Structures are given as C-alpha cells and as structure tokens.
C-alpha positions in Angstrom: -3.3 11.3 -11.8 -5.7 8.6 -13.2 -5.5 5.1 -11.9 -5.1 2.2 -14.4 -7.5 -0.3 -12.9 -6.4 -3.1 -15.3 -2.9 -3.1 -13.8 -3.9 -3.2 -10.1 -3.4 -6.1 -7.7 -6.7 -7.6 -6.3 -6.4 -5.9 -2.9 -5.5 -2.6 -4.5 -8.4 -2.9 -6.9 -10.8 -3.6 -4.1 -9.6 -0.5 -2.2 -9.9 1.6 -5.3 -13.5 0.4 -6.0 -14.5 0.9 -2.3 -12.9 4.3 -1.7 -12.8 5.8 -5.2 -9.8 6.9 -7.2 -9.9 10.6 -6.6 -6.3 11.7 -6.0 -5.0 8.1 -6.4 -1.2 8.1 -6.0 -0.9 11.8 -4.9 -2.6 12.0 -1.5 -3.3 9.3 1.1 -4.6 9.2 4.6 -5.2 6.1 6.7 -8.2 7.8 8.3 -9.9 8.9 5.0 -9.0 6.2 2.5 -9.3 2.4 2.5 -6.1 0.7 3.8 -4.7 -2.5 2.3 -1.4 -4.4 2.3 1.0 -5.1 -0.6 4.1 -7.3 -0.6 7.4 -5.5 -1.1 11.1 -6.5 -1.3 13.2 -4.8 1.4 16.4 -5.4 3.2 15.4 -3.3 6.3 14.3 -4.8 9.6 10.6 -4.6 10.7 9.5 -1.8 13.0 7.7 -4.1 15.5 10.9 -5.6 16.9 10.4 -9.2 15.6 13.9 -9.0 14.0 12.5 -10.2 10.6 12.6 -8.3 7.3 10.0 -5.8 6.0 7.9 -7.9 3.6 4.8 -5.8 3.3 3.7 -2.2 2.8 0.6 -0.7 4.5 -1.0 1.2 1.6 -3.8 3.7 1.2 -4.9 5.4 -2.0 -1.9 4.0 -3.9 0.7 5.3 -1.5 2.8 3.3 1.1 2.2 4.7 4.6 4.1 2.1 6.6 6.3 -1.0 6.1 6.9 -4.0 8.2 6.5 -7.8 8.5 3.3 -9.4 7.3 1.8 -9.5 10.8 2.6 -5.9 11.6 1.1 -4.6 8.4 -2.0 -6.9 8.8 -2.6 -5.4 12.3 -2.1 -1.9 11.0 -4.6 -2.4 8.2 -7.2 -3.8 10.7 -6.6 -1.0 13.1 -7.3 1.7 10.4 -10.5 0.3 8.9 
C-alpha cells in the first residue's frame, strides 16, 4: 500500500519521512517504527483511569496501536521513541 504524502497530517508526515513508508498502513510496531499521536473522536473512556474520554490515538506506520486521553498518548509516544 503506498502512502499519499499530500494528505497526511504534519505529525504523520514527519513520522513517514523519518521512518520511511515501507508497509505503511499494513504493519506497525512501536519498537520498529516512529510513534506519533493523532486526534480522534471517541465515546470511550481513557485507559489511564482519568475518567475523561479518549481524544487521541497512539500511531505508528499509519496504524493506531493505542487510544487514550492526550496526556496518556503523549506519554506513550515519548516512552516508545
């Protein structure tokens, strides 16, 4: 699957340029690919226990690997860099 770079968000484009687009959207690993966050709309509660809604997705190689509040996902991204 080829990645359309003109339609990517800034954080997603930076991750694609840093880590490459091989297998973009079909395979992702937080250990092998560049992690980044992306806003999402969800009605579910966050995993961290803060009782707020899931507002962001933790992404790698175009695939969401985790969801949570903004702080939870920011910490996840920082931990997997």
